[in-house]
N, C-alpha and C positions, 0 to 999 in steps of 0.2 A: 504494499499499499504506500503510495507516495502522495504527498500533499498536492503536487500539481495536477493530479488526475481529477480532483475535486473542482467544480464550478461554484467558486465562493460567491455569495451576494455581494451587493455594493458596499457593505460593512466589512467585508472579508470573512464572514461566517457561514456556516452550514448548519442545518439542524441535525442533531445526533439522537437518534433513537436507541435506547438501551433495553436489551432484552435479555432475560435470564436464559442462559444456555440449558439448564436443567429442565425448567418447567415451560419455556417458550413464552413466558408471560412478558408483556411490555411493563418495564419498570419505571421509565423516566423518559422525558424529552429534555435535552439541553442543547447548548451551542458549542460549536467548535470552530476554532480559527486555524490557521496553518500551524503556528506553534503548538497549540494544544494537542492537535492531531499527531505531530512529530514527536512531542513527548509521550503520548499515549502508546505509539508503536514503540519507542525506545525503552519505556519503563515497564510496559505490559499491564499498567494500571490507567484507568480513565482520568484524563485531565480535561477539563472544560474550560470554556471562556465565559465568565460571568458578565452578562450585558449590564446589570445594575452596577456593579462595582468596577467594570472595565478592567478586569484582571483574571490572570489564569487562576483556575480552581481545581485542585487535586481532590477528586471525591474521595471522601474517607480519611482526609489527612488529619483532621481534628477529632472526628468521631470514631475513627477506627473501621467504618464501614466501607472498606476500599471495595473496588470492583476489579477484579482481575480479568483482563481481556483474554477471551478465547478465539475470537474471529471478529474480522472487521469486513464489511461489505459496503459498497455504495450502490445507489439505485441506478435504474436504467438511464436516467437523465444526468447522473454524476452531479447531483445537487443535494442529496442527503445521504447521511452515514448511518449504517447500522452497527452497532456493537453488541455482539453476544458475549455475556460476562458470567463469571462464577462470582457471587455476591457474598461479602463477608457479614453482611448485616442488612437492615432495611435500607431501601433506595431512596425514601422519602424523607425530607427533614421533619416531617410530622411523626415519624417513628413507624410508619406503615411499610410493608413489603414493596408496594407500588405506589407511586404518585397517582395512578389511576384507581384509587380506592374509593371515590365517591359514587353517588348515584348516577345512573345512566339517563340519558335523554331519550324518551320514546322508545325505550327498549326494555328487555327483560333484565331484571336486576339480579 
């Protein structure tokens, strides 16, 4: 995986979907820039770009809930990243396994 394969948006970012390798459940959506993708590949753990803080964010650095990267894919348009991970704890800052643990809209719960 090379960062120049990604079609970055006008802010130099791409959405990163994080999925559990074991359960295949979507855990979270974050953003990556070129540097965070390169660090993720190099370290084997997820590193994202925080749009609110405008800085790199190593998932689990303070909580211990790191995500070990098992596989990285890019979508057919090369503008979104899928990271399959083995998680060391909850993905969501609320303490839940997934950031997608709220009620659904118009679907079965």
